[in-house]
C-alpha positions as CSV (number, residue, x, y, z in Angstrom):
1,M,21.5,-88.0,6.9
2,H,24.3,-87.1,9.3
3,H,23.7,-84.7,12.2
4,V,25.0,-83.9,15.7
5,I,22.7,-84.6,18.7
6,P,23.4,-82.5,21.8
7,N,25.0,-84.4,24.7
8,W,22.8,-82.8,27.4
9,P,20.1,-84.0,29.8
10,A,17.2,-82.1,28.2
11,P,13.6,-83.4,28.7
12,K,12.8,-86.1,26.1
13,H,10.2,-83.9,24.3
14,I,12.9,-81.3,23.6
15,K,14.3,-82.1,20.1
16,A,17.6,-80.6,19.2
17,F,20.1,-81.2,16.3
18,S,22.9,-79.6,14.4
19,S,23.3,-80.4,10.7
20,T,26.6,-81.1,9.0
21,R,27.6,-80.7,5.3
22,I,27.3,-84.4,4.7
23,G,24.6,-85.3,2.2
24,G,22.6,-82.8,0.2
25,V,22.7,-81.8,-3.4
26,S,24.8,-78.6,-3.5
27,Q,27.9,-78.6,-5.7
28,G,31.3,-76.9,-5.9
29,V,32.4,-74.8,-3.0
30,Y,28.9,-75.4,-1.4
31,Q,29.2,-79.2,-1.9
32,G,26.9,-81.1,0.5
33,L,24.0,-80.0,2.6
34,N,24.2,-76.2,2.3
35,L,21.2,-74.6,4.1
36,G,22.2,-71.0,3.5
37,A,20.1,-69.1,1.0
38,H,22.3,-66.0,1.2
39,V,25.7,-67.4,0.2
40,G,25.4,-67.5,-3.6
41,D,24.4,-71.2,-4.0
42,N,21.8,-72.4,-6.5
43,M,18.5,-71.7,-4.7
44,N,16.9,-74.9,-6.0
45,H,19.7,-76.9,-4.3
46,V,19.2,-74.9,-1.1
47,E,15.5,-75.6,-1.1
48,R,16.0,-79.3,-1.7
49,N,18.5,-79.4,1.1
50,R,16.2,-77.6,3.5
51,H,13.3,-80.0,2.6
52,A,15.6,-83.0,3.1
53,I,16.8,-82.0,6.6
54,A,13.3,-81.2,7.7
55,E,12.1,-84.6,6.5
56,S,15.1,-86.5,7.9
57,L,14.6,-85.0,11.4
58,N,10.8,-85.4,11.3
59,M,10.2,-81.7,12.0
60,P,6.6,-80.8,13.0
61,S,6.7,-77.6,10.9
62,A,9.1,-75.8,8.5
63,P,12.1,-74.3,10.3
64,I,12.0,-70.5,10.9
65,W,15.0,-69.1,9.1
66,L,16.6,-65.9,10.2
67,N,18.4,-63.2,8.3
68,Q,21.4,-63.0,10.7
69,T,23.4,-59.8,11.0
70,H,25.6,-60.4,14.1
71,S,23.2,-58.4,16.2
72,T,21.9,-59.0,19.7
73,C,18.3,-59.3,18.6
74,V,16.3,-62.3,19.9
75,L,12.9,-62.9,18.2
76,R,10.0,-64.5,20.0
77,A,8.1,-66.8,17.7
78,E,4.4,-67.1,18.4
79,S,3.6,-69.6,15.6
80,P,5.2,-71.6,12.8
81,Q,5.9,-69.3,9.9
82,L,7.6,-69.1,6.5
83,D,8.8,-65.4,6.8
84,T,12.5,-64.7,7.3
85,H,13.2,-62.2,10.1
86,D,16.2,-60.0,11.0
87,A,17.5,-61.5,14.2
88,D,20.4,-63.6,15.6
89,G,18.3,-65.5,18.1
90,I,14.9,-67.0,18.3
91,C,12.9,-68.4,21.2
92,T,9.4,-69.9,21.8
93,A,7.2,-71.5,24.4
94,L,4.9,-73.1,21.8
95,P,5.1,-76.7,20.7
96,Q,5.9,-77.5,17.0
97,V,7.8,-74.2,16.4
98,V,11.3,-75.0,15.0
99,C,13.8,-72.4,16.1
100,T,16.8,-72.3,13.8
101,V,20.2,-70.6,13.4
102,M,22.8,-71.0,10.7
103,T,26.6,-71.0,11.2
104,A,29.8,-71.6,9.5
105,D,32.3,-71.1,12.4
106,C,30.2,-68.9,14.7
107,L,28.9,-70.6,17.8
108,P,25.3,-72.1,17.7
109,V,23.8,-72.0,21.2
110,L,20.7,-74.1,22.0
111,I,18.8,-73.4,25.2
112,T,15.9,-75.0,27.1
113,N,14.7,-74.9,30.6
114,T,14.7,-78.1,32.7
115,S,10.9,-78.4,32.5
116,G,11.0,-78.2,28.7
117,T,8.5,-75.5,28.4
118,Q,10.7,-72.9,26.5
119,V,13.5,-73.2,24.0
120,A,15.8,-70.8,22.1
121,A,18.5,-71.0,19.4
122,V,21.2,-68.3,19.2
123,H,23.8,-67.5,16.6
124,A,26.8,-66.3,18.6
125,G,29.5,-64.6,16.6
126,W,32.0,-62.7,18.6
127,R,30.2,-59.4,18.1
128,G,26.8,-60.7,19.2
129,L,28.4,-62.6,22.1
130,A,30.3,-59.5,23.3
131,G,27.2,-57.4,22.8
132,G,25.0,-59.6,25.0
133,I,22.9,-61.9,22.8
134,I,23.3,-64.8,25.3
135,E,22.0,-62.5,28.1
136,N,19.1,-61.4,25.9
137,A,18.2,-65.0,25.0
138,L,18.4,-66.2,28.7
139,A,16.1,-63.3,29.7
140,Q,13.4,-65.1,27.7
141,I,13.8,-68.4,29.5
142,Q,12.0,-68.9,32.8
143,G,13.4,-71.4,35.3
144,E,16.7,-73.3,35.4
145,A,18.4,-73.3,32.0
146,L,20.2,-76.0,30.1
147,V,22.6,-74.8,27.4
148,W,24.4,-76.6,24.6
149,L,27.3,-75.2,22.6
150,G,27.3,-76.7,19.1
151,P,30.0,-77.1,16.5
152,A,32.0,-73.9,15.9
153,I,35.6,-72.7,15.2
154,G,37.8,-74.1,17.9
155,P,40.4,-72.5,20.2
156,D,43.3,-73.6,18.0
157,A,41.9,-72.0,14.9
158,F,40.1,-68.7,15.9
159,E,42.7,-66.0,15.5
160,V,41.6,-62.5,16.6
161,G,43.1,-59.1,17.2
162,A,43.3,-57.0,20.4
163,D,40.0,-55.3,19.6
164,V,38.1,-58.6,20.2
165,I,39.8,-59.2,23.6
166,E,39.0,-55.6,24.6
167,A,35.3,-56.1,23.6
168,F,35.0,-59.0,26.0
169,T,37.3,-58.1,28.9
170,Q,35.8,-54.6,29.3
171,V,32.6,-56.3,30.4
172,H,33.9,-59.5,31.9
173,P,37.6,-59.2,32.8
174,Q,37.7,-62.9,33.7
175,T,37.4,-63.8,30.0
176,E,41.0,-62.8,29.5
177,S,41.8,-66.4,30.4
178,A,40.1,-67.5,27.2
179,F,42.7,-65.8,24.9
180,T,46.2,-67.1,24.1
181,L,48.9,-64.9,22.7
182,Q,50.8,-66.3,19.6
183,E,54.3,-65.5,18.4
184,N,52.9,-63.4,15.6
185,G,51.3,-61.0,18.0
186,Q,47.7,-62.2,17.3
187,W,45.5,-64.0,19.8
188,L,43.6,-67.3,19.7
189,A,40.1,-67.1,21.2
190,N,38.2,-69.9,22.9
191,M,34.6,-69.1,22.1
192,D,33.3,-72.1,24.2
193,E,35.2,-70.8,27.2
194,I,34.1,-67.2,26.7
195,T,30.5,-68.3,26.5
196,R,30.9,-70.6,29.5
197,I,32.3,-67.8,31.7
198,R,29.4,-65.5,30.7
199,L,26.8,-68.1,31.3
200,Q,28.3,-68.9,34.7
201,S,28.2,-65.2,35.6
202,L,24.5,-65.4,35.0
203,G,24.1,-68.4,37.3
204,V,23.8,-71.1,34.6
205,D,25.5,-74.3,35.6
206,G,24.0,-76.7,33.1
207,I,26.4,-76.0,30.2
208,Y,27.3,-78.7,27.7
209,S,29.4,-78.6,24.6
210,S,30.0,-80.6,21.4
211,K,33.7,-79.6,21.5
212,V,33.7,-80.0,17.7
213,C,35.8,-77.5,15.6
214,T,34.3,-76.6,12.2
215,Y,37.6,-75.3,10.9
216,Q,39.5,-78.5,11.4
217,H,36.9,-80.9,9.9
218,P,36.4,-79.8,6.2
219,Q,34.6,-83.1,5.2
220,Q,32.0,-82.6,7.9
221,F,31.5,-78.9,8.3
222,Y,31.4,-75.6,6.4
223,S,33.9,-73.0,7.7
224,Y,34.0,-69.4,6.6
225,R,37.4,-68.8,8.2
226,R,38.8,-71.7,6.3
227,D,37.1,-71.4,2.9
228,G,35.7,-67.9,2.5
229,I,32.9,-68.7,0.0
230,T,31.1,-71.6,1.5
231,G,27.8,-73.0,2.7
232,R,26.1,-73.0,6.1
233,Q,25.0,-75.7,8.5
234,A,22.1,-75.1,10.9
235,S,21.1,-75.9,14.5
236,F,17.5,-76.6,15.4
237,I,15.4,-76.9,18.6
238,W,11.7,-77.4,19.2
239,I,9.2,-78.6,21.7
240,Q,7.6,-81.8,20.6
241,P,4.0,-82.1,21.8
């Protein structure tokens, strides 16, 4: 089964992956390894896909799935669990707890500390990112942080309006450099760059990126901006005992 492995110097016992749409049993607009249970796909197919990815990656427990609402809420997981929680980030200091976020253009952000004693997964859409979800997640991580920015819509495809620029530049004026004005009056936003600027303002230097655009690779990734009704890939991180 195809997946993306972060290109970062995390401790060896930190396991982290992003799935793609390659493989799986979903059909039609969800064709492939759709892991989203909230997008209208056949639930039997979703459950089979979720079981397949967990088995393929040798997960120590079932992933904790979130009901993501573009909030700034980061949940702390104290044990493996099957309940679905309302949050857009999840962190833990316990081994064998699989932190998970789903995306289909939004930025998946995986975090660990250099000692490998804490991990977090964050779903960073522009609203959550502007609102401070990265800051909320990092507040849960003690020590020097390592951050990986996973597959998301790229700087040549993410068209936004002036309201998005204002949401970021009001808090961090330097993020203006991450937006490019087009001839049609709309702007292109570089989510990687915005996130990097905000992380650096928090003193984080260990920032790594997949630099993969979900919008531009329809055979490999789901993209909400490109397709509208579509599936979801997921990013996972856990502490292997």
